[in-house]
N, C-alpha and C positions, 0 to 999 in steps of 0.2 A: 357565365354558367348557362345563360340562354341567349340565343341570337335568332331573331326573326328577320329574314331578308325578303323584302318586297312580296309580302303575303297577299294573295287575292283569293276571294271566295264569293261565288254567286250561287244563290239557291234558285231552283225552279227555272233554269235557263230556258228561254224560248217560250215561256208561258206568260199568261196575264199576271201571274204572281211572282214574276222574276224580281229578285231582291239582291242587290250588291251588298253583301254583309261586311266584307273586308276589302279595302281598296288601296293596296300598296302599303301594308303595315311593315315598318322597320323598327326594331327594338333590340337593345342590348342590355342584359342584366348582368352586373358583376356579382361575383360570389359574395353572399351576405346581404345583398340588396333586398329590402322589403318594400315592394311597390304596390301602392293602392291604385285601383283603376275605377274612374268615375265617368259617367256619361248618361244621357237620356235613354229612354226605351228605344231599342233598335240601333244604338250607336255602334255596337260591335263588341261590347265588353265580354260577354259570355262566349261569343263566337271565337274570340281570340283564345280563351282558355280551352275550348273544345278542339281548336286547331292544334294547339300544343299537345293536348292529350291524345290526339289521333282519333277522335270520335267519328270523324269523316275525313276524306282526303281533301287537301286544298287544291285549287285550280292551278296555281303557279306560285313559285317562291321556294324558300328553303327554311327548315327549322333545325337548329343545332342545339343540343343540350350537352354542356360540358365538352364542347368541341366535336361531338359526334353527330353526324347528320342523321336525323331520325325521320326525315320527311316521308320516306317510303315505308316506314314501319307501321304495322297495324296497332290498334289501341292496346291489346294485351301484351305486346312486346315492348311498348313504351312504359308500361306500368312499373318496371324495375327502376326507372329514373324518377318516378313521380309519386307524390303523396297528394291526395285530393279530398276536400271536404265540400259537400254539396249543400244547397239551400235546404233541402228536406232532411231533417234530423233522422228520418227512418231509412235513408238511403245507404249510409255508410256502415251499418251494423246489421247483425243477424239477430232478429228479435227472439227466436226460439232457443238461442244458445246463451250460456252463462257469460258474465262479464269477462271472466278469466279465459274462457274458450274463445271469445272474440279477440282478445289480446294475443292469444297463442296463434290464431290464424294469421294475424297481422305480422307476428314475429317470424312465421314460417313462410312468408310470401316469397315465391321464387325458388323454394327448396323442394326436393323430392319428398313425397309423403308415403310412408309404408304402413304396415300393419302395427308397428310399434308406436304410432303417434300417440302422444299423451303429454300431460303437463307435469314437469318435474317439480320437486320441492323448491329447488333453487329458483326456477321460473316464477313460482307462486310468490316467493319472497320479493323478487324483482318487480312483479306486477303490483304487489301491495304498496311498495315504496313509490312507484310511479303514480298510482291512483291517489295516494295520500297528498301528493303535490297539488292535485286539483282542488283539494279542500272542499270536496262535495260529499264526503263520507262513503265513497264507493269502495274504499279499501276494506270496509267491514261488510261488504255485500258482494264479494267476488263470485259467489255461487248463485247469485240472483239472475234470473232471466233478463236480458236486456230490454225485452218488451215491457217490463214493469217500470222502467226508468222514465223520467220526464224528458221533454224535448231538449232542454238545456243539458241535462246529464248525458243524454245520448250524443249530443253534438260535441261535448267535451271529450267523451270516450272516443268518438270518431277522430277527433283531432289528435288524440294520443296514439291511436292506431295508425293514422296517416304519417306520423313522424317517428314511429318506433324504429324503423330501419334507416333513419336519416336520409331521406330522399334528396336527389340532386336539386329538385325543385318542388315547392309546396304550392298547390293551387287551391285558393279559397274562393268558392263561387257563391257570393252572397250568403255566406254560411251562418249569418245571424238574422237574416231577414224574417224567418218564421218564428223567432223567439220574442218574448216580451222584453221591453227596454232594459229592465234590471238584469235579466239573464243574458241578454245580448252583450251588455257591457262586461259581464263576468267572462263570457266566452272570448270576447275580443281581447281582454286583458290576458287571458290564458294563452291565446294565440301569440300575442307579442312576446310573452315570457318564454314560451317554448321555442319560438323562432330565434330569439336572442341567445338563450342558453345553448342551443345546438348549432348556432351560427348558420342557420338555413337561409337559402335564397327563396323568396316567396312572392307570389302575386295574389292580391286580394281584390276581387270585384265587389263593389258596394254601390248602393243608391244613396247612401248617407254621406253628404258632403263633409259634415263635421268629422265623422269617423275616418274619412279619406285623408283629412288634414292632420288629425291627431296621431294616427298610427302610421308606422313605416318611415323610411328615410327618403321616399321619392313618390311623387304623385303624377299619374298621367291621366289626361282627359281625352275621351274619344267622342267623335261626332261623325255620323255618316260613313262608318267604316275606316276612319283615319284617326291617327293620333294627332291631336291639334295643340295639346299642351304637355310639357314634360318639365316638372318643377322638382327641384331637390335642394339639399343643403340648407343654408341660412334662409333662402327665399321661401322654402316650404315651411320652416319653423315659424315664420312671421305671417303666414297666410291666414286670412279669415274667409268665411263663406262669401262675404261681400266682394272681397278681392277676386275670388275664384269666378264668381258670376260675371264680374266686370271683364276679367281676362277672356272668358268664354265669348262674350259679346264682341270684344275687340278682334279676336281671331276668326270667329265664324260669321260675324256680321248679323247675328240674330240673337234674340233672347233665349235663355235656357228655359225651355218649356217642359218641365217635368215636376209635377206637384209632389210626387212621392219623394224625390230627391230634395226638393226645397223644404218640405215639411220635416225631413230628417235633419 
């Protein structure tokens, strides 16, 4: 479903701030893979997601989604392949619109919009059923403005919107980092549930080693713009945080120095 071939990206080339962000990244995701991505600050985690989404062009390499080469496509043309949830709960929704209006926008993504745009009775019923699955009481607040929701409620709604059209690939960019621990756990469990029920292919960037181990069927660790660990199957199921730290030190020859991740 996703193939990255020798991806390179350097920022601020030729300046004192030159930074090699991706250094020959190769990765293949099969349909239905749920991959968690872990690494220290500046390892290249979010840069990989931005490269896939087309936020900026890569220097060299190829990106294929479901067999289609999207390397030269701008961000807005890749949107039809992708669903994305960002770290900031305010990013994925429109605060001044109702919950049902936000869902309708997501449902109409990629379609032509005319003067007859509106929400049908059938759609309202469907949205109510979808919201009820979140178990957050939002099905009884469909006409509420999204700006009145909590961060966790907005992130859960964003997750629903990002998967409404069953994207080829779902990108979760530290989507629980801004939430309190209890709400983060709820949103993570919802993410896993939605991915499994819809048989989605997904990548989740996280600083939390425990979350990276517990969720998904595959874990990759990045360091200095490279993938240095790729763990799946039974090996991943048996992993502990201590095992992961040890493996990182063996492969990289250095200690994992990221307090945020360790505390997680």
